[in-house]
Structures are given as C-alpha cells and as structure tokens.
KEDOMAR-274289 format. One line per field, with one value per residue (C-alpha): residue number from 1; residue in three letters; z, x, y. Coordinates in Angstrom, 1 decimal, decimal comma, padded with zeros to 4 digits, always signed. Example, Ala and Ser with C-alpha at 12.3 -4.5 7.8 and 13.67 -1.06 7.14 Angstrom:
<atoms>
num <- 1 / 2
residuo <- ALA / SER
z <- +007,8 / +007,1
x <- +012,3 / +013,7
y <- -004,5 / -001,1
</atoms>
This chain:
<atoms>
num <- 1 / 2 / 3 / 4 / 5 / 6 / 7 / 8 / 9 / 10 / 11 / 12 / 13 / 14 / 15 / 16 / 17 / 18 / 19 / 20 / 21 / 22 / 23 / 24 / 25 / 26 / 27 / 28 / 29 / 30 / 31 / 32 / 33 / 34 / 35 / 36 / 37 / 38 / 39 / 40 / 41 / 42 / 43 / 44 / 45 / 46 / 47 / 48 / 49 / 50 / 51 / 52 / 53 / 54 / 55 / 56 / 57 / 58 / 59 / 60 / 61 / 62 / 63 / 64 / 65 / 66 / 67 / 68 / 69 / 70 / 71 / 72 / 73 / 74 / 75 / 76 / 77 / 78 / 79 / 80 / 81 / 82 / 83 / 84 / 85 / 86 / 87 / 88 / 89 / 90 / 91 / 92 / 93 / 94 / 95 / 96 / 97 / 98 / 99 / 100 / 101 / 102 / 103 / 104 / 105 / 106 / 107 / 108 / 109 / 110 / 111 / 112 / 113 / 114 / 115 / 116 / 117 / 118 / 119 / 120 / 121 / 122 / 123 / 124 / 125 / 126 / 127 / 128 / 129 / 130 / 131 / 132 / 133 / 134 / 135 / 136 / 137 / 138 / 139 / 140 / 141 / 142 / 143 / 144 / 145 / 146 / 147 / 148 / 149 / 150 / 151 / 152 / 153 / 154 / 155 / 156 / 157 / 158 / 159 / 160 / 161 / 162 / 163 / 164 / 165 / 166 / 167 / 168 / 169 / 170 / 171 / 172 / 173 / 174 / 175 / 176 / 177 / 178 / 179 / 180 / 181 / 182 / 183 / 184 / 185 / 186 / 187 / 188 / 189 / 190 / 191 / 192 / 193 / 194 / 195 / 196 / 197 / 198 / 199 / 200 / 201 / 202 / 203 / 204 / 205 / 206 / 207 / 208 / 209 / 210 / 211 / 212 / 213 / 214 / 215 / 216 / 217 / 218 / 219 / 220 / 221 / 222 / 223 / 224 / 225 / 226 / 227 / 228 / 229 / 230 / 231 / 232 / 233 / 234 / 235 / 236 / 237 / 238 / 239 / 240 / 241 / 242 / 243 / 244 / 245 / 246 / 247 / 248 / 249 / 250 / 251 / 252 / 253 / 254 / 255 / 256 / 257 / 258 / 259 / 260 / 261 / 262 / 263 / 264 / 265 / 266 / 267 / 268 / 269 / 270 / 271 / 272 / 273 / 274 / 275 / 276 / 277 / 278 / 279 / 280 / 281 / 282 / 283 / 284 / 285 / 286 / 287 / 288 / 289 / 290 / 291
residuo <- UNK / UNK / UNK / UNK / UNK / UNK / UNK / UNK / UNK / UNK / UNK / UNK / UNK / UNK / UNK / UNK / UNK / UNK / UNK / UNK / UNK / UNK / UNK / UNK / UNK / UNK / UNK / UNK / UNK / UNK / UNK / UNK / UNK / UNK / UNK / UNK / UNK / UNK / UNK / UNK / UNK / UNK / UNK / UNK / UNK / UNK / UNK / UNK / UNK / UNK / UNK / UNK / UNK / UNK / UNK / UNK / UNK / UNK / UNK / UNK / UNK / UNK / UNK / UNK / UNK / UNK / UNK / UNK / UNK / UNK / UNK / UNK / UNK / UNK / UNK / UNK / UNK / UNK / UNK / UNK / UNK / UNK / UNK / UNK / UNK / UNK / UNK / UNK / UNK / UNK / UNK / UNK / UNK / UNK / UNK / UNK / UNK / UNK / UNK / UNK / UNK / UNK / UNK / UNK / UNK / UNK / UNK / UNK / UNK / UNK / UNK / UNK / UNK / UNK / UNK / UNK / UNK / UNK / UNK / UNK / UNK / UNK / UNK / UNK / UNK / UNK / UNK / UNK / UNK / UNK / UNK / UNK / UNK / UNK / UNK / UNK / UNK / UNK / UNK / UNK / UNK / UNK / UNK / UNK / UNK / UNK / UNK / UNK / UNK / UNK / UNK / UNK / UNK / UNK / UNK / UNK / UNK / UNK / UNK / UNK / UNK / UNK / UNK / UNK / UNK / UNK / UNK / UNK / UNK / UNK / UNK / UNK / UNK / UNK / UNK / UNK / UNK / UNK / UNK / UNK / UNK / UNK / UNK / UNK / UNK / UNK / UNK / UNK / UNK / UNK / UNK / UNK / UNK / UNK / UNK / UNK / UNK / UNK / UNK / UNK / UNK / UNK / UNK / UNK / UNK / UNK / UNK / UNK / UNK / UNK / UNK / UNK / UNK / UNK / UNK / UNK / UNK / UNK / UNK / UNK / UNK / UNK / UNK / UNK / UNK / UNK / UNK / UNK / UNK / UNK / UNK / UNK / UNK / UNK / UNK / UNK / UNK / UNK / UNK / UNK / UNK / UNK / UNK / UNK / UNK / UNK / UNK / UNK / UNK / UNK / UNK / UNK / UNK / UNK / UNK / UNK / UNK / UNK / UNK / UNK / UNK / UNK / UNK / UNK / UNK / UNK / UNK / UNK / UNK / UNK / UNK / UNK / UNK / UNK / UNK / UNK / UNK / UNK / UNK / UNK / UNK / UNK / UNK / UNK / UNK / UNK / UNK / UNK / UNK / UNK / UNK
z <- +099,7 / +096,7 / +093,4 / +090,9 / +087,9 / +084,9 / +081,6 / +078,2 / +076,4 / +072,8 / +070,3 / +067,0 / +064,6 / +061,0 / +058,1 / +058,1 / +060,5 / +059,6 / +061,2 / +062,9 / +062,5 / +063,5 / +064,6 / +063,2 / +063,9 / +065,2 / +068,2 / +069,9 / +073,0 / +073,7 / +076,9 / +076,4 / +078,9 / +079,2 / +078,3 / +076,6 / +073,0 / +071,7 / +068,0 / +065,9 / +062,4 / +061,4 / +059,3 / +060,3 / +058,6 / +058,2 / +057,4 / +054,5 / +052,0 / +053,3 / +055,1 / +056,4 / +058,7 / +062,3 / +065,0 / +067,6 / +070,2 / +072,9 / +075,4 / +078,8 / +081,3 / +084,9 / +086,7 / +090,1 / +091,0 / +088,4 / +087,2 / +084,1 / +084,4 / +081,2 / +080,1 / +076,5 / +075,5 / +072,3 / +071,6 / +069,2 / +068,7 / +067,9 / +067,3 / +069,4 / +072,3 / +072,1 / +072,0 / +074,9 / +077,1 / +076,2 / +077,6 / +080,8 / +081,3 / +080,7 / +083,3 / +085,7 / +085,3 / +085,7 / +088,8 / +090,8 / +094,1 / +093,1 / +095,8 / +094,1 / +092,7 / +089,1 / +089,8 / +092,5 / +095,8 / +098,1 / +101,2 / +099,5 / +098,8 / +095,6 / +092,2 / +088,7 / +087,7 / +090,0 / +089,0 / +085,3 / +086,0 / +087,8 / +085,0 / +082,4 / +084,5 / +084,9 / +081,2 / +080,3 / +082,7 / +081,4 / +077,7 / +076,5 / +078,7 / +077,7 / +074,2 / +075,3 / +073,8 / +070,3 / +067,7 / +068,1 / +064,9 / +066,3 / +069,8 / +070,7 / +072,2 / +073,0 / +073,8 / +075,4 / +075,6 / +078,3 / +079,2 / +082,2 / +084,2 / +087,7 / +088,8 / +088,1 / +087,9 / +084,6 / +083,5 / +080,6 / +080,8 / +078,3 / +078,7 / +077,6 / +078,3 / +082,0 / +082,9 / +083,0 / +083,2 / +083,6 / +080,4 / +079,6 / +077,5 / +074,7 / +073,8 / +070,7 / +070,5 / +067,5 / +064,5 / +063,6 / +067,2 / +066,6 / +063,5 / +065,3 / +068,4 / +066,3 / +065,0 / +068,3 / +069,9 / +067,3 / +067,3 / +070,8 / +073,0 / +075,5 / +073,7 / +074,1 / +073,1 / +069,8 / +068,8 / +070,1 / +068,0 / +064,8 / +065,8 / +066,5 / +063,1 / +061,4 / +063,1 / +062,3 / +058,7 / +058,3 / +059,9 / +057,5 / +054,6 / +055,6 / +057,6 / +056,1 / +057,5 / +059,1 / +057,1 / +056,3 / +058,2 / +061,4 / +064,6 / +067,4 / +070,9 / +073,4 / +077,2 / +078,5 / +081,9 / +084,1 / +083,5 / +085,9 / +085,6 / +086,9 / +089,0 / +091,0 / +094,2 / +092,7 / +090,5 / +090,3 / +089,1 / +086,5 / +086,3 / +083,5 / +080,5 / +078,7 / +076,4 / +072,8 / +069,2 / +066,8 / +063,8 / +060,9 / +058,4 / +060,3 / +060,3 / +056,6 / +055,9 / +058,0 / +056,0 / +052,7 / +054,1 / +055,1 / +051,5 / +049,9 / +051,6 / +054,5 / +052,2 / +049,9 / +052,9 / +054,3 / +051,0 / +050,7 / +054,2 / +053,9 / +050,6 / +052,0 / +054,9 / +052,4 / +050,4 / +053,6 / +054,4 / +050,9 / +051,1 / +054,6 / +054,6 / +057,8 / +060,0 / +059,0 / +055,4 / +056,0 / +058,0 / +055,3 / +052,7 / +054,6 / +054,9
x <- -110,5 / -108,2 / -110,0 / -109,9 / -107,7 / -109,7 / -109,0 / -109,4 / -112,7 / -113,1 / -115,4 / -115,8 / -114,9 / -116,3 / -115,6 / -117,6 / -118,5 / -121,6 / -123,0 / -126,5 / -126,7 / -129,6 / -128,9 / -132,0 / -130,8 / -131,2 / -129,4 / -130,2 / -129,1 / -129,4 / -128,8 / -127,0 / -126,3 / -122,7 / -122,7 / -124,5 / -124,3 / -124,9 / -125,3 / -126,0 / -126,0 / -123,7 / -125,9 / -126,2 / -128,7 / -128,7 / -132,2 / -133,8 / -131,0 / -127,7 / -126,3 / -123,0 / -121,4 / -120,4 / -119,9 / -122,7 / -121,2 / -118,7 / -117,0 / -115,8 / -113,6 / -112,5 / -110,0 / -110,7 / -107,7 / -107,4 / -111,0 / -111,7 / -115,2 / -116,9 / -119,8 / -121,1 / -123,3 / -125,2 / -128,0 / -130,5 / -131,5 / -129,7 / -126,1 / -124,4 / -126,7 / -126,2 / -122,4 / -122,4 / -124,6 / -122,6 / -119,5 / -121,3 / -122,7 / -119,2 / -117,6 / -120,4 / -119,6 / -115,8 / -116,0 / -118,8 / -117,9 / -116,6 / -118,9 / -122,0 / -124,3 / -125,4 / -129,1 / -131,2 / -130,7 / -133,6 / -131,8 / -130,9 / -127,3 / -125,7 / -126,2 / -125,2 / -128,8 / -129,6 / -126,4 / -127,2 / -130,8 / -129,6 / -127,1 / -129,8 / -132,2 / -129,6 / -128,7 / -132,4 / -132,8 / -129,8 / -129,8 / -133,2 / -136,0 / -135,1 / -136,3 / -139,6 / -141,6 / -140,1 / -142,2 / -141,8 / -139,6 / -137,1 / -137,0 / -133,9 / -134,3 / -132,2 / -132,7 / -129,9 / -129,0 / -126,5 / -124,9 / -122,5 / -120,6 / -119,3 / -117,4 / -119,8 / -122,9 / -124,1 / -127,2 / -128,7 / -130,8 / -132,8 / -133,9 / -137,1 / -137,0 / -135,8 / -136,8 / -134,2 / -135,4 / -133,6 / -134,4 / -134,2 / -133,9 / -133,5 / -134,3 / -134,1 / -133,9 / -134,2 / -136,4 / -136,1 / -136,8 / -140,4 / -139,4 / -136,3 / -138,2 / -140,8 / -138,0 / -136,3 / -139,5 / -139,8 / -136,2 / -134,8 / -134,2 / -131,5 / -128,2 / -124,5 / -122,8 / -121,5 / -125,1 / -126,3 / -123,7 / -125,0 / -128,6 / -127,9 / -126,2 / -129,1 / -131,8 / -129,8 / -129,4 / -133,1 / -133,8 / -131,4 / -133,0 / -136,5 / -136,5 / -135,7 / -132,6 / -131,2 / -128,2 / -124,5 / -122,4 / -123,1 / -120,9 / -121,2 / -119,7 / -119,7 / -119,1 / -118,6 / -119,1 / -116,3 / -115,2 / -114,3 / -110,9 / -110,5 / -107,3 / -105,9 / -107,2 / -110,7 / -112,4 / -111,1 / -113,1 / -111,1 / -111,3 / -113,4 / -111,8 / -112,6 / -115,7 / -114,6 / -115,8 / -116,5 / -114,3 / -115,8 / -114,7 / -116,6 / -119,8 / -119,5 / -119,2 / -122,3 / -124,3 / -123,2 / -124,6 / -127,8 / -128,2 / -127,4 / -127,9 / -130,0 / -132,6 / -132,6 / -133,0 / -135,8 / -137,8 / -137,2 / -138,3 / -141,5 / -142,5 / -141,7 / -144,1 / -146,7 / -146,4 / -146,8 / -150,0 / -151,4 / -150,6 / -152,1 / -155,7 / -156,9 / -159,6 / -162,1 / -161,7 / -162,1 / -165,3 / -166,7 / -166,0 / -167,9 / -171,0
y <- -077,9 / -077,6 / -077,1 / -079,9 / -079,3 / -078,2 / -079,9 / -078,2 / -078,6 / -079,9 / -078,1 / -079,8 / -077,0 / -076,7 / -074,4 / -071,2 / -068,5 / -066,5 / -063,3 / -063,4 / -067,2 / -069,4 / -072,9 / -074,4 / -077,9 / -081,4 / -082,7 / -086,0 / -087,8 / -091,6 / -093,5 / -096,8 / -099,5 / -098,4 / -094,7 / -091,8 / -090,7 / -087,2 / -086,5 / -083,4 / -082,0 / -079,2 / -076,9 / -073,3 / -071,0 / -067,2 / -066,0 / -067,8 / -067,2 / -068,6 / -071,6 / -072,8 / -075,3 / -075,2 / -077,8 / -077,9 / -080,3 / -079,3 / -081,5 / -080,2 / -082,1 / -082,0 / -084,2 / -085,7 / -087,9 / -090,6 / -090,0 / -087,9 / -086,4 / -085,3 / -083,1 / -083,1 / -080,1 / -079,3 / -076,9 / -075,4 / -071,8 / -068,5 / -069,4 / -066,8 / -067,4 / -071,2 / -070,8 / -068,4 / -070,5 / -073,6 / -072,0 / -070,9 / -074,4 / -075,9 / -073,6 / -074,5 / -078,2 / -077,6 / -075,4 / -077,0 / -078,7 / -082,2 / -083,7 / -082,4 / -085,1 / -085,3 / -085,2 / -083,6 / -085,3 / -086,2 / -084,8 / -081,6 / -080,5 / -079,3 / -081,1 / -080,5 / -080,4 / -077,5 / -075,7 / -076,0 / -074,8 / -071,7 / -071,0 / -071,2 / -069,0 / -066,3 / -066,5 / -066,0 / -063,1 / -061,3 / -062,0 / -063,3 / -061,9 / -058,2 / -059,1 / -060,6 / -057,8 / -058,4 / -060,3 / -064,1 / -064,4 / -061,9 / -063,2 / -065,1 / -068,5 / -071,6 / -075,3 / -077,2 / -080,9 / -081,8 / -085,2 / -085,3 / -087,9 / -087,8 / -090,9 / -093,8 / -091,6 / -090,2 / -088,2 / -086,4 / -083,1 / -081,1 / -077,4 / -075,7 / -072,0 / -071,9 / -075,4 / -078,2 / -081,8 / -085,1 / -087,1 / -090,8 / -093,0 / -090,4 / -086,8 / -084,6 / -080,8 / -078,4 / -078,0 / -081,7 / -083,0 / -084,2 / -086,2 / -087,6 / -088,7 / -090,5 / -092,7 / -093,0 / -094,2 / -096,9 / -098,0 / -097,5 / -100,5 / -101,5 / -101,2 / -100,6 / -097,4 / -098,8 / -099,6 / -096,3 / -094,4 / -096,1 / -095,5 / -091,8 / -091,5 / -093,2 / -091,0 / -087,8 / -089,0 / -089,5 / -086,1 / -084,3 / -086,0 / -085,0 / -081,7 / -078,3 / -076,6 / -079,8 / -081,0 / -081,0 / -083,5 / -085,3 / -085,2 / -087,7 / -087,6 / -090,5 / -090,9 / -094,4 / -095,9 / -097,1 / -100,7 / -103,5 / -105,1 / -108,6 / -109,1 / -112,0 / -110,3 / -109,6 / -107,0 / -103,4 / -100,4 / -098,5 / -094,7 / -093,2 / -091,8 / -088,6 / -088,3 / -088,1 / -087,7 / -090,5 / -090,4 / -088,5 / -091,1 / -093,8 / -091,7 / -091,0 / -094,8 / -095,4 / -092,8 / -094,4 / -097,7 / -095,9 / -094,6 / -098,0 / -101,3 / -100,1 / -098,5 / -101,6 / -104,0 / -101,9 / -102,1 / -105,8 / -106,5 / -104,4 / -106,1 / -109,6 / -108,8 / -107,5 / -110,7 / -112,7 / -110,9 / -111,5 / -115,2 / -115,6 / -114,4 / -112,9 / -114,6 / -111,8 / -112,7 / -116,4 / -115,8 / -113,5 / -116,2 / -118,8 / -116,6
</atoms>
C-alpha cells in the first residue's frame, strides 16, 4: 500500500521564547453538531517571576485522495515536553494506516486512540518516569487534548498521565480546567461550530480573567464535518477540508464584546430576575402570611 502524502502542519506562533518554560494554561475542546473546536490561551510562565507568549495549538494534516484529514493538538504542562509530545502525536496521526479507525473498534484492529495512547505511554517511559523520584514541583508532567478527523468520523481525546480517554461533549486541561468546565457545564448545549467558537472564546476569556497564570491572547482552531452537495442526480458527499485557525481580529472583537455589552447584559438580566422574584412572593411566604 502506498503511503498517503503528508501535509505540513500549522503551529500558531507567538512572540517570545523562554527557557525552562511552564505551560500553566487553559485549553478547551467542544463538540459541535458539525465539527470540533479547540481553544487555548497563549501565556507561558517561567517560575514565579516571568511570563511570555507562545501558541499552544498545532494542526497536522494528511491527504487521502480528495479528503484532507486533520488533527488538532493542544496541551498543558512543561513547555518543552508538551511541544515534543505534540510533534510525536502529530507524526503518529500522519503515518498511521489510513484504514485505522478513530476510536477503539469492538472487533479489534488499529485505531488512532490506541496509537495515541501507545505514543503517550512511550513518551512517559522515556522522558517523564525517570524523574518520578523528584519532588512534585520539579517533576515534569503533561496533559494533552487531541481532536482528529478521518473521513466522516471525528473524535476528541484527553490524556491524564498515561491514560487516554475519548471525551464528549467538552473537556478542559490545564490549571484553569476546573473553572472552565464549571462554565461549560452550565452553558453547553447542541450547537454549530460557529456558536461553539464564540462559546470557546467566552469561556477562555472568563478563565483568563479569573485564574492566575492563564492569560494573553486566545487562539482557536476548528475542524468541520463533510457537507452534502445537492446535484440533479442526488446528494453528493463533499470531501473534508483542512482544520484551520479562527482569525485573531475576530477573536479580539469578541473579547471586546465580552468586556462591554455581554457584561452589561448579564447584570441587567440578573437584576431583572431579582426584581421579578421580589414582585412575585413565593408560596411559602404567602402561607406564612395567612397563619
């Protein structure tokens, strides 16, 4: 079997490179009805005294006929380790048998999930477990968030140590993950990718405003499902396009809205509901008054 042609990967670059960096970060993934959205902040911290910017989302591609297959990877932890593991996972995606499924298959056989899991296990064995005796603060560690697409099948995975799980409908990794998932749990519902992009930007914005070491700019990458084109002879399934980044200017405009009209609308809505409760006594209050 001839190997599929490998396409270049895209890594959203930012301004500074710092030695011994720690990606104390927030990265989130959201399943939409027609795709998957991955978003992350860009702040990188060195110790407790310095911070800079670096992109934390990478997109890898492979071509299978007319179909462009995509893999979006982000991570949290020690920066050099996250970057190295990201490249290994991207190479795994690009070189695995094109017939391999995205998730584990009941009848066995290769899958991207098992290949990613083996890649992470080998990385831990070679680069992280040798430091297991170090104090916890000095031990390297990584958390990875992976979204991938093969033909019409897509999936999202998150790692914890050497475990890799399929996750849906959303997941967050990094220092701000608990905060972000609280909001995702309140706000997530069935939505299209355009809505998911704005929701992802909003949740990352809230996390940057509230959690130490999460900050700078937000980057967002999106993969979309294949679409059906109507023709005189019937419907035709169009090949998928490459995952791509949302324009930085669009994200900046959203964040300006979050700071301005979104915050004002939230306060007005809450106080209108407070006034409604005041003007509508509860049943318990009415009963107490009768006694």
